[in-house]
ROTIKOL-857722 format. One record per atom (N, C-alpha, C): x, y, z; chain; atom name; residue number from 1. Coordinates in nm, 3 decimals. Layout:
<pts>
+---------+---------+---------+-----+------+-----+
!       X !       Y !       Z ! mol ! atom ! seq !
+---------+---------+---------+-----+------+-----+
!       X !       Y !       Z !   A !   CA ! NUM !
...
+---------+---------+---------+-----+------+-----+
</pts>
This chain:
<pts>
+---------+---------+---------+-----+------+-----+
!       X !       Y !       Z ! mol ! atom ! seq !
+---------+---------+---------+-----+------+-----+
!  -2.285 !  -1.050 !  -0.440 !   A !    N !   1 !
!  -2.177 !  -1.033 !  -0.346 !   A !   CA !   1 !
!  -2.216 !  -0.925 !  -0.246 !   A !    C !   1 !
!  -2.206 !  -0.956 !  -0.121 !   A !    N !   2 !
!  -2.243 !  -0.864 !  -0.014 !   A !   CA !   2 !
!  -2.124 !  -0.778 !   0.024 !   A !    C !   2 !
!  -2.147 !  -0.648 !   0.032 !   A !    N !   3 !
!  -2.040 !  -0.558 !   0.074 !   A !   CA !   3 !
!  -2.042 !  -0.547 !   0.225 !   A !    C !   3 !
!  -1.929 !  -0.570 !   0.286 !   A !    N !   4 !
!  -1.916 !  -0.555 !   0.431 !   A !   CA !   4 !
!  -1.833 !  -0.433 !   0.460 !   A !    C !   4 !
!  -1.875 !  -0.360 !   0.561 !   A !    N !   5 !
!  -1.795 !  -0.246 !   0.603 !   A !   CA !   5 !
!  -1.690 !  -0.296 !   0.701 !   A !    C !   5 !
!  -1.568 !  -0.264 !   0.672 !   A !    N !   6 !
!  -1.460 !  -0.300 !   0.762 !   A !   CA !   6 !
!  -1.366 !  -0.181 !   0.772 !   A !    C !   6 !
!  -1.299 !  -0.170 !   0.885 !   A !    N !   7 !
!  -1.209 !  -0.055 !   0.900 !   A !   CA !   7 !
!  -1.092 !  -0.065 !   0.802 !   A !    C !   7 !
!  -1.061 !   0.046 !   0.741 !   A !    N !   8 !
!  -0.946 !   0.050 !   0.651 !   A !   CA !   8 !
!  -0.819 !   0.055 !   0.735 !   A !    C !   8 !
!  -0.718 !  -0.011 !   0.689 !   A !    N !   9 !
!  -0.589 !  -0.013 !   0.758 !   A !   CA !   9 !
!  -0.489 !   0.060 !   0.670 !   A !    C !   9 !
!  -0.421 !   0.156 !   0.727 !   A !    N !  10 !
!  -0.321 !   0.232 !   0.653 !   A !   CA !  10 !
!  -0.186 !   0.213 !   0.722 !   A !    C !  10 !
!  -0.086 !   0.183 !   0.643 !   A !    N !  11 !
!   0.050 !   0.167 !   0.696 !   A !   CA !  11 !
!   0.146 !   0.244 !   0.606 !   A !    C !  11 !
!   0.250 !   0.294 !   0.666 !   A !    N !  12 !
!   0.356 !   0.361 !   0.589 !   A !   CA !  12 !
!   0.486 !   0.286 !   0.615 !   A !    C !  12 !
!   0.551 !   0.246 !   0.510 !   A !    N !  13 !
!   0.678 !   0.175 !   0.520 !   A !   CA !  13 !
!   0.787 !   0.263 !   0.458 !   A !    C !  13 !
!   0.899 !   0.274 !   0.526 !   A !    N !  14 !
!   1.011 !   0.353 !   0.475 !   A !   CA !  14 !
!   1.129 !   0.258 !   0.459 !   A !    C !  14 !
!   1.183 !   0.251 !   0.338 !   A !    N !  15 !
!   1.296 !   0.164 !   0.309 !   A !   CA !  15 !
!   1.417 !   0.250 !   0.273 !   A !    C !  15 !
!   1.533 !   0.214 !   0.327 !   A !    N !  16 !
!   1.654 !   0.286 !   0.288 !   A !   CA !  16 !
!   1.711 !   0.222 !   0.161 !   A !    C !  16 !
!   1.810 !   0.287 !   0.103 !   A !    N !  17 !
!   1.868 !   0.239 !  -0.024 !   A !   CA !  17 !
!   1.924 !   0.098 !  -0.012 !   A !    C !  17 !
!   1.989 !   0.068 !   0.100 !   A !    N !  18 !
!   2.048 !  -0.065 !   0.119 !   A !   CA !  18 !
!   1.938 !  -0.171 !   0.127 !   A !    C !  18 !
!   1.829 !  -0.138 !   0.195 !   A !    N !  19 !
!   1.717 !  -0.232 !   0.206 !   A !   CA !  19 !
!   1.653 !  -0.260 !   0.071 !   A !    C !  19 !
!   1.635 !  -0.156 !  -0.010 !   A !    N !  20 !
!   1.578 !  -0.174 !  -0.144 !   A !   CA !  20 !
!   1.672 !  -0.256 !  -0.233 !   A !    C !  20 !
!   1.801 !  -0.229 !  -0.223 !   A !    N !  21 !
!   1.898 !  -0.305 !  -0.303 !   A !   CA !  21 !
!   1.894 !  -0.453 !  -0.264 !   A !    C !  21 !
!   1.879 !  -0.480 !  -0.135 !   A !    N !  22 !
!   1.870 !  -0.618 !  -0.088 !   A !   CA !  22 !
!   1.744 !  -0.687 !  -0.141 !   A !    C !  22 !
!   1.632 !  -0.614 !  -0.141 !   A !    N !  23 !
!   1.507 !  -0.671 !  -0.193 !   A !   CA !  23 !
!   1.518 !  -0.697 !  -0.343 !   A !    C !  23 !
!   1.579 !  -0.604 !  -0.418 !   A !    N !  24 !
!   1.599 !  -0.624 !  -0.563 !   A !   CA !  24 !
!   1.683 !  -0.749 !  -0.589 !   A !    C !  24 !
!   1.786 !  -0.767 !  -0.506 !   A !    N !  25 !
!   1.875 !  -0.882 !  -0.521 !   A !   CA !  25 !
!   1.798 !  -1.012 !  -0.499 !   A !    C !  25 !
!   1.710 !  -1.013 !  -0.398 !   A !    N !  26 !
!   1.630 !  -1.133 !  -0.369 !   A !   CA !  26 !
!   1.534 !  -1.165 !  -0.483 !   A !    C !  26 !
!   1.483 !  -1.061 !  -0.549 !   A !    N !  27 !
!   1.391 !  -1.082 !  -0.661 !   A !   CA !  27 !
!   1.465 !  -1.117 !  -0.790 !   A !    C !  27 !
!   1.597 !  -1.100 !  -0.792 !   A !    N !  28 !
!   1.680 !  -1.127 !  -0.910 !   A !   CA !  28 !
!   1.631 !  -1.049 !  -1.032 !   A !    C !  28 !
!   1.592 !  -0.924 !  -1.010 !   A !    N !  29 !
!   1.546 !  -0.835 !  -1.117 !   A !   CA !  29 !
!   1.620 !  -0.702 !  -1.103 !   A !    C !  29 !
!   1.740 !  -0.689 !  -1.158 !   A !    N !  30 !
!   1.819 !  -0.567 !  -1.137 !   A !   CA !  30 !
!   1.757 !  -0.440 !  -1.194 !   A !    C !  30 !
!   1.671 !  -0.451 !  -1.295 !   A !    N !  31 !
!   1.615 !  -0.332 !  -1.359 !   A !   CA !  31 !
!   1.478 !  -0.292 !  -1.304 !   A !    C !  31 !
!   1.426 !  -0.364 !  -1.204 !   A !    N !  32 !
!   1.295 !  -0.334 !  -1.148 !   A !   CA !  32 !
!   1.303 !  -0.206 !  -1.064 !   A !    C !  32 !
!   1.197 !  -0.122 !  -1.069 !   A !    N !  33 !
!   1.203 !   0.003 !  -0.992 !   A !   CA !  33 !
!   1.159 !  -0.021 !  -0.847 !   A !    C !  33 !
!   1.183 !   0.075 !  -0.761 !   A !    N !  34 !
!   1.160 !   0.057 !  -0.617 !   A !   CA !  34 !
!   1.013 !   0.039 !  -0.582 !   A !    C !  34 !
!   0.922 !   0.105 !  -0.655 !   A !    N !  35 !
!   0.779 !   0.089 !  -0.627 !   A !   CA !  35 !
!   0.737 !  -0.055 !  -0.654 !   A !    C !  35 !
!   0.784 !  -0.111 !  -0.765 !   A !    N !  36 !
!   0.748 !  -0.250 !  -0.798 !   A !   CA !  36 !
!   0.808 !  -0.347 !  -0.697 !   A !    C !  36 !
!   0.929 !  -0.321 !  -0.651 !   A !    N !  37 !
!   0.993 !  -0.408 !  -0.551 !   A !   CA !  37 !
!   0.907 !  -0.414 !  -0.426 !   A !    C !  37 !
!   0.869 !  -0.298 !  -0.374 !   A !    N !  38 !
!   0.790 !  -0.293 !  -0.251 !   A !   CA !  38 !
!   0.652 !  -0.354 !  -0.274 !   A !    C !  38 !
!   0.591 !  -0.328 !  -0.389 !   A !    N !  39 !
!   0.459 !  -0.385 !  -0.419 !   A !   CA !  39 !
!   0.464 !  -0.537 !  -0.424 !   A !    C !  39 !
!   0.567 !  -0.593 !  -0.486 !   A !    N !  40 !
!   0.581 !  -0.739 !  -0.493 !   A !   CA !  40 !
!   0.594 !  -0.797 !  -0.353 !   A !    C !  40 !
!   0.678 !  -0.738 !  -0.270 !   A !    N !  41 !
!   0.698 !  -0.789 !  -0.134 !   A !   CA !  41 !
!   0.568 !  -0.781 !  -0.054 !   A !    C !  41 !
!   0.497 !  -0.669 !  -0.064 !   A !    N !  42 !
!   0.371 !  -0.655 !   0.010 !   A !   CA !  42 !
!   0.266 !  -0.754 !  -0.039 !   A !    C !  42 !
!   0.254 !  -0.770 !  -0.170 !   A !    N !  43 !
!   0.155 !  -0.865 !  -0.224 !   A !   CA !  43 !
!   0.188 !  -1.009 !  -0.183 !   A !    C !  43 !
!   0.315 !  -1.046 !  -0.186 !   A !    N !  44 !
!   0.354 !  -1.180 !  -0.142 !   A !   CA !  44 !
!   0.317 !  -1.201 !   0.004 !   A !    C !  44 !
!   0.340 !  -1.100 !   0.086 !   A !    N !  45 !
!   0.307 !  -1.110 !   0.228 !   A !   CA !  45 !
!   0.157 !  -1.122 !   0.250 !   A !    C !  45 !
!   0.080 !  -1.043 !   0.175 !   A !    N !  46 !
!  -0.066 !  -1.048 !   0.188 !   A !   CA !  46 !
!  -0.118 !  -1.184 !   0.142 !   A !    C !  46 !
!  -0.069 !  -1.233 !   0.029 !   A !    N !  47 !
!  -0.114 !  -1.362 !  -0.021 !   A !   CA !  47 !
!  -0.079 !  -1.475 !   0.076 !   A !    C !  47 !
!   0.035 !  -1.462 !   0.143 !   A !    N !  48 !
!   0.075 !  -1.563 !   0.240 !   A !   CA !  48 !
!  -0.015 !  -1.566 !   0.363 !   A !    C !  48 !
!  -0.077 !  -1.454 !   0.395 !   A !    N !  49 !
!  -0.160 !  -1.444 !   0.516 !   A !   CA !  49 !
!  -0.309 !  -1.440 !   0.485 !   A !    C !  49 !
!  -0.345 !  -1.457 !   0.359 !   A !    N !  50 !
!  -0.485 !  -1.437 !   0.320 !   A !   CA !  50 !
!  -0.577 !  -1.546 !   0.374 !   A !    C !  50 !
!  -0.688 !  -1.504 !   0.430 !   A !    N !  51 !
!  -0.792 !  -1.597 !   0.473 !   A !   CA !  51 !
!  -0.927 !  -1.555 !   0.417 !   A !    C !  51 !
!  -0.936 !  -1.437 !   0.363 !   A !    N !  52 !
!  -1.060 !  -1.386 !   0.305 !   A !   CA !  52 !
!  -1.024 !  -1.290 !   0.193 !   A !    C !  52 !
!  -1.126 !  -1.234 !   0.131 !   A !    N !  53 !
!  -1.102 !  -1.137 !   0.023 !   A !   CA !  53 !
!  -1.033 !  -1.013 !   0.077 !   A !    C !  53 !
!  -0.939 !  -0.961 !   0.002 !   A !    N !  54 !
!  -0.865 !  -0.841 !   0.040 !   A !   CA !  54 !
!  -0.859 !  -0.747 !  -0.078 !   A !    C !  54 !
!  -0.849 !  -0.619 !  -0.049 !   A !    N !  55 !
!  -0.830 !  -0.518 !  -0.153 !   A !   CA !  55 !
!  -0.705 !  -0.440 !  -0.117 !   A !    C !  55 !
!  -0.614 !  -0.427 !  -0.213 !   A !    N !  56 !
!  -0.491 !  -0.352 !  -0.193 !   A !   CA !  56 !
!  -0.496 !  -0.231 !  -0.286 !   A !    C !  56 !
!  -0.473 !  -0.112 !  -0.231 !   A !    N !  57 !
!  -0.470 !   0.008 !  -0.314 !   A !   CA !  57 !
!  -0.335 !   0.077 !  -0.298 !   A !    C !  57 !
!  -0.296 !   0.146 !  -0.402 !   A !    N !  58 !
!  -0.171 !   0.222 !  -0.398 !   A !   CA !  58 !
!  -0.195 !   0.352 !  -0.473 !   A !    C !  58 !
!  -0.170 !   0.463 !  -0.405 !   A !    N !  59 !
!  -0.187 !   0.594 !  -0.469 !   A !   CA !  59 !
!  -0.071 !   0.619 !  -0.563 !   A !    C !  59 !
!  -0.101 !   0.669 !  -0.682 !   A !    N !  60 !
!   0.001 !   0.697 !  -0.783 !   A !   CA !  60 !
!  -0.005 !   0.846 !  -0.816 !   A !    C !  60 !
!   0.106 !   0.916 !  -0.796 !   A !    N !  61 !
!   0.116 !   1.058 !  -0.827 !   A !   CA !  61 !
!   0.127 !   1.074 !  -0.979 !   A !    C !  61 !
!   0.029 !   1.140 !  -1.038 !   A !    N !  62 !
!   0.026 !   1.153 !  -1.184 !   A !   CA !  62 !
!   0.096 !   1.278 !  -1.236 !   A !    C !  62 !
!   0.149 !   1.363 !  -1.150 !   A !    N !  63 !
!   0.211 !   1.488 !  -1.196 !   A !   CA !  63 !
!   0.322 !   1.464 !  -1.297 !   A !    C !  63 !
!   0.406 !   1.365 !  -1.275 !   A !    N !  64 !
!   0.517 !   1.339 !  -1.368 !   A !   CA !  64 !
!   0.477 !   1.247 !  -1.482 !   A !    C !  64 !
!   0.357 !   1.191 !  -1.477 !   A !    N !  65 !
!   0.315 !   1.095 !  -1.578 !   A !   CA !  65 !
!   0.243 !   1.161 !  -1.696 !   A !    C !  65 !
!   0.201 !   1.287 !  -1.680 !   A !    N !  66 !
!   0.130 !   1.357 !  -1.787 !   A !   CA !  66 !
!   0.222 !   1.388 !  -1.904 !   A !    C !  66 !
!   0.163 !   1.420 !  -2.017 !   A !    N !  67 !
!   0.242 !   1.455 !  -2.134 !   A !   CA !  67 !
!   0.185 !   1.584 !  -2.192 !   A !    C !  67 !
!   0.245 !   1.698 !  -2.167 !   A !    N !  68 !
!   0.366 !   1.723 !  -2.088 !   A !   CA !  68 !
!   0.337 !   1.708 !  -1.939 !   A !    C !  68 !
!   0.441 !   1.688 !  -1.856 !   A !    N !  69 !
!   0.421 !   1.672 !  -1.712 !   A !   CA !  69 !
!   0.357 !   1.796 !  -1.650 !   A !    C !  69 !
!   0.277 !   1.775 !  -1.547 !   A !    N !  70 !
!   0.218 !   1.887 !  -1.474 !   A !   CA !  70 !
!   0.328 !   1.957 !  -1.395 !   A !    C !  70 !
!   0.318 !   2.087 !  -1.374 !   A !    N !  71 !
!   0.417 !   2.156 !  -1.291 !   A !   CA !  71 !
!   0.414 !   2.101 !  -1.148 !   A !    C !  71 !
!   0.529 !   2.095 !  -1.083 !   A !    N !  72 !
!   0.535 !   2.040 !  -0.947 !   A !   CA !  72 !
!   0.456 !   2.123 !  -0.848 !   A !    C !  72 !
!   0.432 !   2.250 !  -0.879 !   A !    N !  73 !
!   0.357 !   2.336 !  -0.788 !   A !   CA !  73 !
!   0.211 !   2.351 !  -0.832 !   A !    C !  73 !
!   0.163 !   2.262 !  -0.920 !   A !    N !  74 !
!   0.024 !   2.272 !  -0.965 !   A !   CA !  74 !
!  -0.071 !   2.242 !  -0.850 !   A !    C !  74 !
!  -0.190 !   2.299 !  -0.858 !   A !    N !  75 !
!  -0.289 !   2.289 !  -0.751 !   A !   CA !  75 !
!  -0.390 !   2.180 !  -0.783 !   A !    C !  75 !
!  -0.427 !   2.104 !  -0.684 !   A !    N !  76 !
!  -0.530 !   2.002 !  -0.702 !   A !   CA !  76 !
!  -0.474 !   1.862 !  -0.688 !   A !    C !  76 !
!  -0.563 !   1.767 !  -0.699 !   A !    N !  77 !
!  -0.525 !   1.627 !  -0.681 !   A !   CA !  77 !
!  -0.501 !   1.561 !  -0.816 !   A !    C !  77 !
!  -0.380 !   1.526 !  -0.842 !   A !    N !  78 !
!  -0.343 !   1.454 !  -0.963 !   A !   CA !  78 !
!  -0.298 !   1.315 !  -0.920 !   A !    C !  78 !
!  -0.391 !   1.241 !  -0.864 !   A !    N !  79 !
!  -0.361 !   1.110 !  -0.807 !   A !   CA !  79 !
!  -0.464 !   1.011 !  -0.857 !   A !    C !  79 !
!  -0.422 !   0.889 !  -0.881 !   A !    N !  80 !
!  -0.513 !   0.781 !  -0.913 !   A !   CA !  80 !
!  -0.480 !   0.666 !  -0.819 !   A !    C !  80 !
!  -0.580 !   0.588 !  -0.785 !   A !    N !  81 !
!  -0.557 !   0.472 !  -0.698 !   A !   CA !  81 !
!  -0.554 !   0.347 !  -0.785 !   A !    C !  81 !
!  -0.443 !   0.276 !  -0.780 !   A !    N !  82 !
!  -0.432 !   0.146 !  -0.846 !   A !   CA !  82 !
!  -0.489 !   0.044 !  -0.748 !   A !    C !  82 !
!  -0.586 !  -0.036 !  -0.791 !   A !    N !  83 !
!  -0.656 !  -0.127 !  -0.701 !   A !   CA !  83 !
!  -0.638 !  -0.270 !  -0.748 !   A !    C !  83 !
!  -0.606 !  -0.359 !  -0.654 !   A !    N !  84 !
!  -0.599 !  -0.502 !  -0.681 !   A !   CA !  84 !
!  -0.689 !  -0.573 !  -0.581 !   A !    C !  84 !
!  -0.777 !  -0.659 !  -0.629 !   A !    N !  85 !
!  -0.865 !  -0.737 !  -0.542 !   A !   CA !  85 !
!  -0.812 !  -0.879 !  -0.539 !   A !    C !  85 !
!  -0.795 !  -0.932 !  -0.420 !   A !    N !  86 !
!  -0.733 !  -1.063 !  -0.403 !   A !   CA !  86 !
!  -0.831 !  -1.156 !  -0.333 !   A !    C !  86 !
!  -0.849 !  -1.274 !  -0.386 !   A !    N !  87 !
!  -0.926 !  -1.377 !  -0.317 !   A !   CA !  87 !
!  -1.076 !  -1.373 !  -0.338 !   A !    C !  87 !
!  -1.124 !  -1.314 !  -0.446 !   A !    N !  88 !
!  -1.269 !  -1.314 !  -0.471 !   A !   CA !  88 !
!  -1.310 !  -1.433 !  -0.552 !   A !    C !  88 !
+---------+---------+---------+-----+------+-----+
</pts>
């Protein structure tokens, strides 16, 4: 498999509470969290427009995920990138 260099595209989406509630309703999953709602919508959109291989990444803040949780004022990067490769 040949690696091609392509420009990375970064977008920021901001959803209000009413918009997220509407998306949850469309998914018919009342207990789904907001990150999963937005991820599902983005992945569906990407799959609908796919013409070649794509990679989707999402940064996950690990500060609250540790056991015990890291202090909110801790120094350093406590982030992991969740990666999904589509269309390979």
